[in-house]
C-alpha positions as CSV (number, residue, x, y, z in Angstrom):
1,M,0.4,25.8,-51.3
2,N,-2.5,24.2,-49.6
3,F,-2.9,21.2,-47.3
4,M,-6.4,19.7,-47.0
5,G,-7.9,22.9,-48.2
6,F,-6.0,25.3,-46.1
7,P,-3.0,27.4,-46.9
8,I,0.1,26.0,-45.1
9,S,1.2,29.6,-44.2
10,S,-2.2,30.0,-42.6
11,L,-1.8,26.8,-40.7
12,F,1.7,27.8,-39.4
13,L,0.4,31.1,-38.1
14,Y,-2.5,29.3,-36.3
15,F,0.0,27.0,-34.9
16,I,2.2,29.8,-33.5
17,L,-0.8,31.9,-32.2
18,Y,-2.5,29.0,-30.6
19,S,0.8,27.7,-29.1
20,F,1.2,31.3,-27.6
21,L,-2.5,31.3,-26.2
22,G,-1.9,27.7,-24.8
23,W,1.3,28.9,-23.1
24,V,-0.6,31.9,-21.6
25,M,-3.4,29.5,-20.4
26,E,-1.0,26.9,-18.7
27,T,1.1,29.7,-17.3
28,C,-1.9,31.4,-15.6
29,Y,-3.3,28.2,-14.3
30,C,-0.1,26.9,-12.8
31,S,0.8,30.1,-11.3
32,I,-2.6,30.4,-9.7
33,V,-2.3,27.0,-8.4
34,E,1.3,27.1,-7.0
35,Q,0.8,30.9,-6.1
36,R,4.1,31.8,-7.9
37,L,5.0,32.6,-11.4
38,V,5.4,29.3,-13.4
39,A,6.5,29.5,-16.9
40,R,5.1,26.5,-18.7
41,G,6.3,24.7,-21.9
42,F,9.7,23.1,-22.8
43,L,10.9,25.9,-25.1
44,Y,12.6,29.0,-24.2
45,G,10.0,31.1,-25.9
46,P,6.4,31.7,-24.7
47,I,4.7,28.9,-26.6
48,C,3.5,25.4,-26.0
49,P,3.5,23.5,-29.3
50,I,1.2,20.9,-28.0
51,Y,-1.6,23.4,-28.1
52,G,-0.7,24.8,-31.4
53,G,-0.4,21.3,-33.0
54,G,-3.7,20.3,-31.2
55,V,-5.6,23.3,-32.6
56,V,-4.1,22.6,-36.1
57,L,-5.5,19.0,-35.9
58,M,-8.9,20.5,-34.7
59,I,-9.1,22.8,-37.7
60,L,-8.2,20.1,-40.1
61,F,-10.2,17.2,-38.9
62,F,-12.9,18.6,-36.7
63,T,-14.4,21.3,-39.0
64,P,-16.1,18.9,-41.2
65,L,-18.0,17.4,-38.2
66,K,-19.6,20.7,-37.1
67,Q,-22.9,19.6,-38.2
68,N,-23.0,16.5,-35.9
69,L,-22.1,17.6,-32.4
70,V,-21.9,14.2,-30.8
71,L,-19.7,12.8,-33.3
72,F,-17.7,16.1,-33.1
73,Y,-17.2,15.6,-29.4
74,V,-16.3,12.0,-29.4
75,V,-13.9,12.3,-32.3
76,A,-12.3,15.4,-30.4
77,V,-12.0,13.4,-27.3
78,A,-10.3,10.4,-29.0
79,V,-8.0,12.5,-31.3
80,M,-6.8,15.0,-28.8
81,T,-6.3,12.5,-26.0
82,S,-4.2,10.5,-28.4
83,W,-2.3,13.5,-29.5
84,E,-1.5,14.4,-25.9
85,Y,-0.3,10.8,-25.0
86,L,1.9,10.8,-28.1
87,V,3.5,14.1,-27.2
88,G,4.1,13.0,-23.6
89,W,5.5,9.7,-24.7
90,V,7.9,11.4,-27.3
91,L,9.1,14.0,-24.7
92,E,9.7,11.2,-22.0
93,A,11.5,9.1,-24.4
94,A,13.7,11.8,-25.8
95,T,14.4,13.9,-22.8
96,H,13.8,11.4,-19.8
97,V,11.7,13.9,-18.1
98,K,8.0,14.0,-17.4
99,Y,6.5,17.3,-18.2
100,W,3.1,16.6,-16.9
101,D,1.7,13.8,-14.7
102,Y,-2.0,12.8,-14.1
103,S,-1.1,9.9,-11.8
104,Q,-2.9,11.5,-8.9
105,F,-6.2,11.5,-10.9
106,R,-8.3,8.3,-11.4
107,F,-8.6,6.6,-14.8
108,N,-5.3,7.7,-16.1
109,L,-3.0,6.0,-18.5
110,K,0.7,5.9,-17.3
111,G,0.1,9.5,-16.0
112,R,0.2,11.0,-19.6
113,V,-3.6,11.3,-20.0
114,C,-6.7,10.9,-17.7
115,L,-10.4,10.9,-18.1
116,W,-11.3,14.4,-16.9
117,V,-8.6,15.9,-19.2
118,A,-9.8,13.8,-22.1
119,L,-13.4,15.1,-21.5
120,T,-12.0,18.7,-21.3
121,W,-10.4,18.4,-24.6
122,G,-13.8,17.8,-26.2
123,V,-15.2,20.9,-24.7
124,L,-12.1,23.0,-25.6
125,S,-12.3,21.8,-29.2
126,Y,-15.9,22.8,-29.3
127,L,-15.2,26.3,-27.9
128,V,-12.2,26.8,-30.3
129,I,-13.9,25.6,-33.6
130,F,-17.3,27.3,-32.9
131,F,-16.2,30.4,-31.1
132,I,-12.5,31.3,-30.8
133,H,-11.2,30.3,-34.3
134,P,-13.8,31.9,-36.7
135,P,-12.7,35.5,-35.8
136,I,-9.0,34.6,-35.7
137,Q,-9.5,32.9,-39.2
138,E,-11.1,36.1,-40.5
139,L,-8.3,38.1,-39.2
140,V,-5.5,35.9,-40.8
141,E,-7.3,35.8,-44.2
142,R,-7.3,39.6,-44.2
143,L,-3.7,39.8,-44.0
144,P,-1.8,40.8,-47.2
145,I,0.1,37.8,-48.7
146,W,3.6,39.5,-48.3
147,L,2.9,40.2,-44.6
148,E,1.8,36.8,-44.0
149,F,4.9,35.3,-45.5
150,M,7.1,37.7,-43.6
151,L,5.4,36.7,-40.4
152,C,5.8,33.1,-41.2
153,G,9.6,33.5,-42.1
154,A,10.2,35.6,-38.9
155,F,8.3,33.1,-36.6
156,L,10.0,30.1,-38.4
157,A,13.5,31.6,-37.8
158,L,12.6,32.4,-34.1
159,L,11.2,28.9,-33.5
160,S,14.2,27.2,-35.3
161,V,16.7,29.0,-33.0
162,D,14.5,28.3,-29.9
163,A,14.2,24.7,-31.0
164,V,18.0,24.2,-31.5
165,L,18.8,25.8,-28.2
166,T,16.2,23.7,-26.5
167,I,17.3,20.5,-27.9
168,R,20.9,21.2,-27.0
169,H,19.7,21.9,-23.4
170,L,17.5,18.8,-23.4
171,A,20.4,16.7,-24.7
172,L,22.6,17.9,-21.8
173,V,19.7,17.2,-19.4
174,S,19.3,13.7,-20.9
175,R,22.9,12.8,-20.7
176,L,22.9,14.1,-17.1
177,V,19.7,12.1,-16.2
178,V,21.3,8.9,-17.8
179,G,24.6,9.5,-15.9
180,V,22.8,10.0,-12.6
181,T,20.8,6.9,-13.3
182,T,24.0,4.9,-14.0
183,L,25.6,6.4,-11.0
184,G,22.7,5.3,-8.9
185,K,22.8,1.8,-10.3
186,E,26.5,1.5,-9.6
187,L,25.9,2.8,-6.0
188,Q,23.2,0.1,-5.5
189,V,25.8,-2.5,-6.8
190,Q,28.5,-1.1,-4.4
191,L,26.0,-1.0,-1.5
192,S,25.1,-4.6,-2.2
193,L,28.8,-5.6,-2.3
194,G,29.2,-3.7,1.0
195,K,26.3,-5.5,2.5
196,A,27.7,-8.9,1.3
197,E,31.2,-8.0,2.8
198,L,29.6,-6.8,6.1
199,S,27.6,-10.1,6.2
200,D,30.8,-12.0,5.8
201,M,32.5,-10.0,8.5
202,L,29.5,-10.5,10.8
203,E,29.5,-14.0,10.0
204,D,33.3,-14.4,10.9
205,K,32.7,-12.5,14.1
206,S,29.8,-14.5,14.9
207,A,31.7,-17.7,14.3
208,A,34.6,-16.5,16.5
209,L,32.1,-15.6,19.3
210,R,30.4,-19.0,19.1
211,Q,34.0,-20.5,19.1
212,R,34.8,-18.5,22.3
213,Y,31.5,-19.4,24.0
214,S,32.0,-23.0,23.3
215,A,35.4,-22.7,24.8
216,E,34.0,-21.1,27.8
217,I,31.2,-23.7,28.2
218,A,33.9,-26.4,27.8
219,Q,36.1,-24.8,30.4
220,L,33.3,-24.5,32.8
221,E,32.3,-28.2,32.2
222,R,35.9,-29.1,33.1
223,Y,35.6,-27.1,36.2
224,S,32.5,-28.8,37.0
225,R,33.9,-32.2,36.5
226,R,37.0,-31.5,38.4
227,F,34.9,-30.2,41.2
228,R,32.7,-33.2,41.1
229,S,35.5,-35.6,41.1
230,R,37.6,-33.9,43.9
231,Y,34.6,-33.4,46.4
232,S,32.4,-36.3,45.6
233,K,34.6,-38.7,47.6
234,L,34.7,-36.4,50.7
235,S,32.8,-37.5,53.7
236,V,31.3,-35.0,56.2
237,N,32.6,-35.0,59.7
238,R,29.9,-35.9,61.9
239,R,31.1,-33.2,64.3
240,Y,29.8,-30.5,61.8
241,T,26.4,-30.3,60.3
242,V,26.2,-28.9,56.7
243,R,23.5,-26.6,56.3
244,H,21.5,-25.6,53.3
245,E,22.3,-21.9,53.6
246,D,26.1,-22.8,53.7
247,I,25.7,-24.7,50.2
248,L,24.0,-21.6,48.8
249,A,26.7,-19.3,50.1
250,A,29.5,-21.3,48.5
251,A,27.6,-21.5,45.3
252,Q,27.3,-17.8,45.3
253,L,31.0,-17.3,46.0
254,A,31.9,-19.6,43.2
255,R,29.7,-17.8,40.8
256,E,31.1,-14.5,41.7
257,E,34.7,-15.8,41.1
258,L,33.8,-17.2,37.7
259,L,32.2,-13.9,36.7
260,R,35.5,-11.9,38.0
261,K,37.7,-14.2,36.0
262,K,35.6,-13.8,32.9
263,A,35.6,-9.9,33.2
264,Q,39.3,-9.9,33.6
265,R,39.7,-12.0,30.5
266,K,37.5,-9.8,28.5
267,A,39.3,-6.6,29.8
268,S,42.7,-8.1,28.8
269,R,41.5,-8.6,25.2
């Protein structure tokens, strides 16, 4: 059975092989950058399907454009960038996890694709179609039909088991992410309610303090009026001379007495 002139069994073997090569490339690059072993891919097995699917797209759609290198490069950049964006969007929508992020680079689109990676896809497409794939295609075409079918059956079984286990794991992760997100939102609501309740408590305390302050001011004003009414009619004996220093000293004593009573009232509470 063929698809666009290529046997489906051969296309599947290409998919598996290039998925493995893509995993090796990604793992080596990330391990060198982070200086530790970083196994890439979201499947348990050593494959990155985005590379396998990408190379299959190259084989199907870019091979007829080998005679026009400019058109080949432009189509490769557009198709492979769209493929990367689509895979990134599907993974994020299905698992709520971002598997790669180009947000730190300029000219990126929601962190899923960026300009320099898009241009690199064009170069990789050229290398794959013109240099890497021809010997691999020749090797696959030399395989006996029975061996090709056996390899396809074995890889399909392994890929199916890996996909089932991965989907189960991703479903658990997705449920956990949704639960954490929901818990975070509930926590924000509780914090908002707590802030509102705290604000009400502070408002009540503030009102009580304002009321107590007003009462103290009113009492001080009563003392002031009582002092003025009591002593305003007194006349100074001509035998004594009231000095300015005496007035200041009396005012200081009155102030100290008022502060002492205020401190006692506060301590009694």
